[in-house]
N, CA, C and O atoms as a MOPAC input file, in Angstrom:
PM7 MOZYME 1SCF
protein

 N    -46.03800 1  -215.16900 1   148.48100 1
 C    -46.95200 1  -215.88100 1   147.02600 1
 C    -47.71200 1  -217.00800 1   148.07800 1
 O    -47.12600 1  -217.76700 1   148.84900 1
 N    -49.60300 1  -216.85200 1   147.81700 1
 C    -50.11300 1  -217.95800 1   148.39800 1
 C    -50.41200 1  -218.90400 1   147.60200 1
 O    -50.20900 1  -218.84800 1   146.38900 1
 N    -51.02100 1  -220.05000 1   148.31200 1
 C    -51.07300 1  -221.43800 1   147.14000 1
 C    -52.02900 1  -221.04200 1   146.30300 1
 O    -52.12700 1  -221.91600 1   145.44100 1
 N    -52.89400 1  -220.05600 1   146.08000 1
 C    -54.02500 1  -219.84600 1   144.87800 1
 C    -53.24700 1  -219.04100 1   143.92900 1
 O    -53.72700 1  -218.73600 1   142.83700 1
 N    -51.63300 1  -218.54600 1   144.42400 1
 C    -51.26400 1  -217.70300 1   143.12900 1
 C    -50.58800 1  -218.56900 1   142.41700 1
 O    -49.89100 1  -218.04300 1   141.54900 1
 N    -50.54000 1  -219.89900 1   142.48500 1
 C    -49.51400 1  -220.92300 1   142.21500 1
 C    -50.15900 1  -221.81600 1   140.70700 1
 O    -49.74900 1  -222.81100 1   140.11000 1
 N    -51.29000 1  -220.93500 1   140.50300 1
 C    -52.15400 1  -221.95200 1   139.85000 1
 C    -51.70900 1  -221.57900 1   137.84200 1
 O    -52.15100 1  -221.99700 1   136.77200 1
 N    -50.62800 1  -220.59100 1   138.26300 1
 C    -50.29200 1  -220.03200 1   136.75600 1
 C    -48.95200 1  -221.25700 1   136.41500 1
 O    -48.54500 1  -221.47300 1   135.27400 1
 N    -48.48100 1  -221.86900 1   137.50900 1
 C    -47.29800 1  -222.55100 1   137.34000 1
 C    -47.75700 1  -223.96700 1   136.85000 1
 O    -48.09300 1  -224.93300 1   137.53500 1
 N    -47.67600 1  -223.83000 1   135.34900 1
 C    -48.33700 1  -225.27200 1   134.54200 1
 C    -47.14500 1  -225.87900 1   133.96600 1
 O    -46.06800 1  -225.28900 1   133.88500 1
 N    -47.34700 1  -227.01400 1   133.58600 1
 C    -46.78300 1  -228.02100 1   132.84800 1
 C    -47.89200 1  -229.15500 1   131.68400 1
 O    -48.84200 1  -229.87900 1   131.98100 1
 N    -47.37900 1  -228.93600 1   130.63100 1
 C    -48.34200 1  -229.65800 1   129.65100 1
 C    -49.85500 1  -229.33500 1   129.99400 1
 O    -50.76700 1  -230.16000 1   130.03700 1
 N    -49.92300 1  -228.25800 1   130.17900 1
 C    -51.79800 1  -227.78800 1   130.84900 1
 C    -51.80200 1  -227.78700 1   132.25700 1
 O    -52.37300 1  -226.89000 1   132.87600 1
 N    -51.10700 1  -228.88900 1   132.92300 1
 C    -51.43900 1  -229.25200 1   134.22100 1
 C    -50.63400 1  -228.56700 1   135.50500 1
 O    -49.42000 1  -228.36400 1   135.46100 1
 N    -51.25800 1  -228.31900 1   136.37200 1
 C    -50.28100 1  -227.77600 1   137.65900 1
 C    -49.10600 1  -228.48900 1   137.88200 1
 O    -49.37300 1  -229.57600 1   137.36800 1
 N    -48.00100 1  -228.56500 1   138.31200 1
 C    -46.76800 1  -228.87400 1   138.36600 1
 C    -46.23200 1  -229.07900 1   139.85800 1
 O    -45.03800 1  -228.85800 1   140.06300 1
 N    -47.11400 1  -229.52000 1   140.98600 1
 C    -46.86400 1  -229.43300 1   142.19500 1
 C    -45.17200 1  -229.55200 1   142.55800 1
 O    -44.58400 1  -228.76400 1   143.29800 1
 N    -44.53300 1  -230.74300 1   141.85000 1
 C    -43.29100 1  -230.65500 1   142.09600 1
 C    -42.42000 1  -229.28900 1   142.00000 1
 O    -41.44600 1  -229.30100 1   142.75300 1
 N    -42.56200 1  -228.24100 1   141.30800 1
 C    -41.95600 1  -227.39600 1   141.27800 1
 C    -42.24300 1  -226.14900 1   141.89800 1
 O    -41.38100 1  -225.27800 1   142.01300 1
 N    -43.90100 1  -225.96600 1   142.47100 1
 C    -43.70200 1  -225.07500 1   143.90800 1
 C    -43.09500 1  -225.29800 1   144.92800 1
 O    -43.43700 1  -226.18700 1   145.70800 1
 N    -42.17900 1  -224.60500 1   145.09000 1
 C    -41.41400 1  -224.54700 1   146.80700 1
 C    -42.39600 1  -224.65400 1   147.67700 1
 O    -43.44000 1  -224.02500 1   147.50500 1
 N    -42.20300 1  -225.49200 1   148.77600 1
 C    -42.77600 1  -225.34800 1   150.03000 1
 C    -44.57700 1  -225.72800 1   149.77600 1
 O    -45.39000 1  -225.49600 1   150.67100 1
 N    -45.06000 1  -226.43900 1   148.18500 1
 C    -46.21800 1  -226.62700 1   148.41900 1
 C    -46.78200 1  -227.80200 1   149.62600 1
 O    -47.88700 1  -227.72600 1   150.16300 1
 N    -46.01300 1  -228.61000 1   149.83400 1
 C    -46.25300 1  -229.91200 1   150.87500 1
 C    -46.45400 1  -229.62800 1   151.95700 1
 O    -47.34300 1  -230.19200 1   152.59600 1
 N    -45.64600 1  -228.61800 1   152.50500 1
 C    -45.53700 1  -227.72400 1   153.90300 1
 C    -46.83400 1  -226.81800 1   153.95300 1
 O    -47.55500 1  -226.80300 1   154.95100 1
 N    -47.10600 1  -226.02500 1   152.76400 1
 C    -48.21800 1  -225.00600 1   152.92100 1
 C    -49.64000 1  -225.94700 1   152.74900 1
 O    -50.68800 1  -225.50200 1   153.21600 1
 N    -49.62500 1  -226.80800 1   152.29600 1
 C    -50.73700 1  -227.82800 1   152.38700 1
 C    -51.01700 1  -228.30700 1   153.65500 1
 O    -52.15800 1  -228.19500 1   154.10200 1
 N    -49.92800 1  -228.94400 1   154.44000 1
 C    -49.99000 1  -229.72600 1   155.51300 1
 C    -50.74200 1  -228.64100 1   156.75900 1
 O    -51.65100 1  -228.89200 1   157.55100 1
 N    -49.72900 1  -227.01800 1   156.48700 1
 C    -50.58800 1  -226.17600 1   157.60300 1
 C    -51.58200 1  -225.56800 1   157.12800 1
 O    -52.05000 1  -224.84700 1   158.00900 1
 N    -52.20300 1  -225.48100 1   156.08500 1
 C    -53.92600 1  -225.49200 1   155.76800 1
 C    -54.53000 1  -226.60700 1   156.14900 1
 O    -55.69300 1  -226.41400 1   156.50200 1
 N    -54.14200 1  -227.76700 1   156.20800 1
 C    -54.80000 1  -228.93900 1   156.82800 1
 C    -54.95200 1  -228.62100 1   158.25600 1
 O    -56.10600 1  -228.51500 1   158.66900 1
 N    -53.98700 1  -228.45300 1   159.07200 1
 C    -54.04200 1  -228.53200 1   160.17600 1
 C    -55.06200 1  -227.59200 1   160.69800 1
 O    -56.01700 1  -227.85400 1   161.42900 1
 N    -54.58600 1  -226.09400 1   160.04400 1
 C    -55.55300 1  -224.74000 1   160.78600 1
 C    -57.31600 1  -225.35300 1   160.72700 1
 O    -58.12500 1  -224.98400 1   161.57800 1
 N    -57.70800 1  -226.34900 1   159.55300 1
 C    -58.99500 1  -226.20500 1   159.26100 1
 C    -59.56600 1  -227.39200 1   160.17800 1
 O    -60.63600 1  -227.29100 1   160.77800 1
 N    -58.68100 1  -228.61000 1   160.22800 1
 C    -58.90800 1  -229.84700 1   160.66100 1
 C    -58.67000 1  -230.05100 1   162.12000 1
 O    -59.55400 1  -230.59300 1   162.78400 1
 N    -57.47800 1  -229.63800 1   162.72000 1
 C    -57.25500 1  -229.87900 1   164.14600 1
 C    -57.96900 1  -229.45100 1   165.21800 1
 O    -57.95600 1  -228.31100 1   165.68100 1
 N    -58.61300 1  -230.41500 1   165.61800 1
 C    -60.04900 1  -229.93400 1   166.89300 1
 C    -61.01000 1  -230.30100 1   166.31100 1
 O    -61.94100 1  -230.30300 1   167.11700 1
 N    -61.35900 1  -230.64800 1   165.26800 1
 C    -62.82400 1  -230.80200 1   164.82400 1
 C    -63.30300 1  -232.33200 1   165.35000 1
 O    -62.87200 1  -233.45900 1   165.59500 1
 N    -64.44000 1  -231.56300 1   165.33500 1
 C    -65.35400 1  -233.31800 1   166.16300 1
 C    -66.18300 1  -233.74300 1   164.92000 1
 O    -66.99500 1  -232.95300 1   164.43800 1
 N    -65.96100 1  -235.17000 1   164.31400 1
 C    -66.62000 1  -235.63700 1   163.03100 1
 C    -68.10900 1  -235.71700 1   164.07700 1
 O    -68.20400 1  -236.08500 1   165.24800 1
 N    -68.86400 1  -235.36100 1   163.39700 1
 C    -70.66900 1  -235.39400 1   163.83000 1
 C    -71.47200 1  -236.59500 1   163.23600 1
 O    -72.43300 1  -237.24300 1   163.65100 1
 N    -70.72600 1  -236.64100 1   162.12900 1
 C    -71.60300 1  -237.64100 1   161.14100 1
 C    -70.58800 1  -238.35400 1   160.36700 1
 O    -69.39900 1  -238.08400 1   160.53600 1
 N    -71.09700 1  -239.55300 1   159.23700 1
 C    -70.46900 1  -239.64300 1   158.28500 1
 C    -71.63100 1  -240.35700 1   157.00400 1
 O    -72.28100 1  -241.39900 1   157.09300 1
 N    -71.60500 1  -239.88400 1   156.45700 1
 C    -72.74000 1  -239.89600 1   154.85000 1
 C    -71.88600 1  -240.23100 1   153.81000 1
 O    -70.65700 1  -240.16700 1   153.86200 1
 N    -72.65300 1  -240.64300 1   152.72200 1
 C    -72.22900 1  -240.75300 1   151.46300 1
 C    -72.54200 1  -239.51300 1   150.38400 1
 O    -73.62200 1  -239.02500 1   150.71700 1
 N    -72.10900 1  -238.96400 1   149.45200 1
 C    -72.46200 1  -237.77300 1   148.93400 1
 C    -73.56000 1  -238.09600 1   147.98400 1
 O    -73.70700 1  -239.17500 1   147.40900 1
 N    -74.43300 1  -236.87600 1   147.86700 1
 C    -75.62000 1  -237.28000 1   146.95900 1
 C    -75.78400 1  -236.34100 1   146.15700 1
 O    -74.94700 1  -235.45200 1   146.31000 1
 N    -76.71700 1  -236.11500 1   145.14300 1
 C    -76.35400 1  -235.48500 1   143.84900 1
 C    -76.90900 1  -233.84400 1   144.74400 1
 O    -76.65400 1  -232.84700 1   144.06800 1
 N    -77.47900 1  -233.60700 1   145.88000 1
 C    -77.67800 1  -232.29900 1   146.30900 1
 C    -76.24000 1  -231.56500 1   147.09000 1
 O    -76.13700 1  -230.38200 1   147.41500 1
 N    -75.51200 1  -232.32900 1   147.21600 1
 C    -74.27400 1  -231.87900 1   147.77400 1
 C    -73.84500 1  -230.99100 1   146.41900 1
 O    -73.08600 1  -230.14200 1   146.88400 1
 N    -73.91400 1  -230.84200 1   145.47800 1
 C    -73.39600 1  -230.23500 1   144.44700 1
 C    -72.02500 1  -230.60200 1   143.75300 1
 O    -71.28900 1  -229.71000 1   143.33200 1
 N    -71.76200 1  -231.69600 1   143.66600 1
 C    -69.96600 1  -232.27300 1   143.41100 1
 C    -70.23600 1  -232.39300 1   142.38300 1
 O    -69.39400 1  -231.84700 1   141.67100 1
 N    -71.15200 1  -232.92600 1   141.73700 1
 C    -71.19600 1  -233.84200 1   140.49900 1
 C    -71.45700 1  -235.60600 1   139.93200 1
 O    -71.11500 1  -236.39000 1   140.81800 1
 N    -71.77300 1  -236.02200 1   139.17000 1
 C    -72.27200 1  -237.62700 1   139.74400 1
 C    -71.17000 1  -238.37800 1   139.82800 1
 O    -71.39400 1  -239.55800 1   140.09400 1
 N    -69.98000 1  -238.05400 1   139.67600 1
 C    -68.79000 1  -238.85700 1   139.95800 1
 C    -68.43700 1  -238.90100 1   141.43300 1
 O    -67.67200 1  -239.75800 1   141.87500 1
 N    -69.06200 1  -237.87100 1   142.27200 1
 C    -68.76700 1  -238.19100 1   143.50100 1
 C    -69.81200 1  -238.88400 1   143.83900 1
 O    -69.53000 1  -239.73900 1   144.67900 1
 N    -70.78500 1  -238.86700 1   143.56300 1
 C    -72.08000 1  -239.46400 1   144.17600 1
 C    -71.97600 1  -240.84300 1   145.05900 1
 O    -72.19400 1  -241.84500 1   144.37800 1
 N    -71.78800 1  -241.00400 1   145.95400 1
 C    -71.24200 1  -242.66400 1   147.02400 1
 C    -70.09400 1  -242.41700 1   147.43200 1
 O    -69.44900 1  -243.35700 1   147.89700 1
 N    -69.59500 1  -241.29500 1   147.38900 1
 C    -68.23000 1  -241.45800 1   147.97500 1
 C    -68.18900 1  -240.56100 1   149.41600 1
 O    -68.78800 1  -239.51100 1   149.64900 1
 N    -67.32800 1  -241.28800 1   150.26000 1
 C    -67.53600 1  -241.05500 1   151.49800 1
 C    -67.58100 1  -239.49600 1   152.15500 1
 O    -66.45200 1  -239.01500 1   152.25100 1
 N    -68.46300 1  -238.78600 1   152.53500 1
 C    -68.46300 1  -237.63100 1   153.29400 1
 C    -68.65700 1  -237.59500 1   154.63500 1
 O    -69.63900 1  -238.07900 1   155.19900 1
 N    -67.53400 1  -236.89900 1   155.29700 1
 C    -67.09800 1  -236.41000 1   156.62300 1
 C    -67.86500 1  -235.67400 1   156.73800 1
 O    -68.23400 1  -235.07700 1   155.72600 1
 N    -68.51500 1  -235.34300 1   158.12600 1
 C    -69.28100 1  -233.68100 1   158.48600 1
 C    -68.92800 1  -233.74800 1   159.67000 1
 O    -68.82000 1  -234.75800 1   160.36500 1
 N    -68.66600 1  -232.27400 1   160.03900 1
 C    -68.18400 1  -231.65500 1   161.13800 1
 C    -69.22300 1  -231.30500 1   161.77300 1
 O    -70.16800 1  -230.81300 1   161.15600 1
 N    -69.27000 1  -231.51900 1   163.39300 1
 C    -70.06500 1  -230.77300 1   164.33100 1
 C    -70.70700 1  -229.42600 1   163.76200 1
 O    -71.92900 1  -229.30400 1   163.84300 1
 N    -69.88100 1  -228.32700 1   163.14500 1
 C    -70.14800 1  -227.36600 1   163.10900 1
 C    -70.68900 1  -227.08100 1   161.72900 1
 O    -71.10100 1  -225.97200 1   161.38900 1
 N    -70.65500 1  -228.38100 1   160.78800 1
 C    -71.53100 1  -228.16700 1   159.59400 1
 C    -70.56600 1  -228.30100 1   158.50500 1
 O    -71.03500 1  -228.78800 1   157.47600 1
 N    -69.26300 1  -227.96800 1   158.48600 1
 C    -68.40600 1  -228.12400 1   157.61000 1
 C    -68.11400 1  -229.50400 1   156.93600 1
 O    -67.98800 1  -230.37100 1   157.80100 1
 N    -67.98500 1  -229.92300 1   155.81700 1
 C    -67.15800 1  -231.33600 1   155.55800 1
 C    -66.57300 1  -231.54100 1   154.57400 1
 O    -66.43000 1  -230.63500 1   153.75300 1
 N    -66.18100 1  -232.49900 1   154.41600 1
 C    -64.85300 1  -232.70300 1   153.76900 1
 C    -64.83400 1  -234.07300 1   152.92400 1
 O    -65.08100 1  -235.09000 1   153.57300 1
 N    -64.54100 1  -234.23000 1   151.39700 1
 C    -64.37000 1  -235.37800 1   150.69300 1
 C    -63.47700 1  -235.83800 1   150.05900 1
 O    -63.03900 1  -235.15700 1   149.13100 1
 N    -62.99800 1  -236.91500 1   150.28500 1
 C    -61.87300 1  -237.52400 1   149.17200 1
 C    -61.80400 1  -237.23200 1   147.55400 1
 O    -62.81900 1  -237.58500 1   146.95400 1
 N    -61.12800 1  -236.84800 1   147.03500 1
 C    -60.88400 1  -236.76000 1   145.51100 1
 C    -59.68100 1  -237.68700 1   145.11000 1
 O    -59.03000 1  -238.16500 1   146.04000 1
 N    -59.35200 1  -237.96400 1   143.93300 1
 C    -58.72800 1  -238.73900 1   143.66800 1
 C    -57.28300 1  -237.56400 1   143.26000 1
 O    -56.13000 1  -237.99700 1   143.27500 1
 N    -57.51200 1  -236.48300 1   143.00900 1
 C    -56.49000 1  -235.46100 1   142.63900 1
 C    -57.11600 1  -234.11300 1   143.01700 1
 O    -58.21500 1  -234.04100 1   143.56800 1
 N    -56.32100 1  -232.98200 1   142.67500 1
 C    -56.23800 1  -231.73200 1   143.17300 1
 C    -57.55600 1  -230.68000 1   142.17300 1
 O    -58.09200 1  -229.63400 1   142.54000 1
 N    -57.74700 1  -231.40500 1   140.93400 1
 C    -59.09000 1  -230.98900 1   140.48300 1
 C    -60.17600 1  -231.24000 1   140.48700 1
 O    -61.08700 1  -230.71300 1   139.84800 1
 N    -60.20700 1  -232.29500 1   141.40200 1
 C    -61.64000 1  -232.90000 1   141.93200 1
 C    -62.21900 1  -233.72500 1   140.98200 1
 O    -63.44600 1  -233.80700 1   140.91400 1
 N    -61.21900 1  -234.58000 1   139.96000 1
 C    -61.67800 1  -235.70400 1   139.05300 1
 C    -61.89300 1  -236.83700 1   140.11300 1
 O    -60.90700 1  -237.44200 1   140.53500 1
 N    -63.26500 1  -237.16900 1   140.59300 1
 C    -63.88800 1  -238.29200 1   140.94200 1
 C    -63.80000 1  -238.22900 1   142.71300 1
 O    -63.04900 1  -237.44000 1   143.28600 1
 N    -64.51100 1  -238.99700 1   143.28700 1
 C    -64.08300 1  -239.32400 1   144.31900 1
 C    -62.93200 1  -240.06000 1   145.04800 1
 O    -61.79100 1  -239.67000 1   144.80000 1
 N    -63.06000 1  -240.82100 1   145.69800 1
 C    -61.84100 1  -241.61700 1   146.43500 1
 C    -62.41700 1  -242.42100 1   147.46000 1
 O    -63.57900 1  -242.62600 1   147.81100 1
 N    -60.97400 1  -242.94300 1   147.96200 1
 C    -61.16600 1  -244.26500 1   149.05500 1
 C    -60.24000 1  -243.30100 1   150.23400 1
 O    -59.43100 1  -242.37500 1   150.17200 1
 N    -60.77900 1  -243.98500 1   151.12900 1
 C    -59.62400 1  -243.25100 1   152.32900 1
 C    -58.66100 1  -245.02300 1   152.71000 1
 O    -59.17700 1  -246.12500 1   152.89400 1
 N    -57.34600 1  -244.68600 1   152.70900 1
 C    -56.84800 1  -246.10800 1   153.37700 1
 C    -56.78600 1  -245.44800 1   154.78100 1
 O    -56.79000 1  -244.28800 1   155.19200 1
 N    -56.70500 1  -247.08700 1   155.52200 1
 C    -56.79000 1  -246.58200 1   157.07400 1
 C    -55.88700 1  -247.59000 1   157.82300 1
 O    -55.41300 1  -248.54600 1   157.20900 1
 N    -55.61900 1  -247.37700 1   159.26000 1
 C    -55.03400 1  -248.19300 1   160.07500 1
 C    -56.01500 1  -248.80100 1   161.05800 1
 O    -55.60500 1  -249.42900 1   162.03400 1
 N    -57.41300 1  -248.60700 1   160.79400 1
 C    -58.61900 1  -249.27800 1   161.70200 1
 C    -58.42900 1  -250.80000 1   161.41500 1
 O    -58.71500 1  -251.11500 1   160.26000 1
 N    -57.99800 1  -251.82500 1   162.24000 1
 C    -57.77900 1  -253.25900 1   161.75300 1
 C    -59.35800 1  -253.58500 1   161.44300 1
 O    -59.48900 1  -254.40000 1   160.53000 1
 N    -60.28400 1  -253.22500 1   161.88200 1
 C    -61.64300 1  -254.12700 1   161.51700 1
 C    -62.41400 1  -253.15800 1   160.08400 1
 O    -63.41800 1  -253.56200 1   159.49700 1
 N    -61.78700 1  -252.03800 1   159.78300 1
 C    -62.53600 1  -251.63300 1   158.37700 1
 C    -61.52400 1  -252.10200 1   157.32500 1
 O    -61.44600 1  -251.55200 1   156.22600 1
 N    -60.67100 1  -253.24100 1   157.73100 1
 C    -59.85600 1  -253.40900 1   156.30800 1
 C    -58.74500 1  -252.05300 1   156.02500 1
 O    -58.37500 1  -251.24000 1   156.87200 1
 N    -58.40700 1  -252.09800 1   154.74300 1
 C    -57.65100 1  -251.32700 1   154.43800 1
 C    -58.21300 1  -250.08100 1   154.11400 1
 O    -57.52400 1  -249.10100 1   154.39800 1
 N    -59.59200 1  -249.84200 1   153.44700 1
 C    -60.10300 1  -249.11700 1   152.82600 1
 C    -60.95600 1  -248.75500 1   153.40300 1
 O    -61.20900 1  -249.49100 1   154.35600 1
 N    -62.09100 1  -247.25600 1   153.22300 1
 C    -63.22800 1  -247.24700 1   153.71500 1
 C    -63.85200 1  -246.46400 1   152.43700 1
 O    -65.04900 1  -246.18100 1   152.41000 1

């Protein structure tokens, strides 16, 4: 079973990730495959032209050298943008 087949595992109308066996490891492997070795080429803010909806406008967008990009979200359904906690001393705790 792959990660997309888990969408039918719901509790009270929402996906219950705690009931999905090995979800955490599957997520880690997926992130590893797509992010390992990438080079950050630019950092911008999401605009209306990115097609994510007005709730994401102003959220940090990390753009890689191959043109792909990532944006943080508060949850797996894409309800609003978020912040990144960091260990960078001069950036404070959040970006």
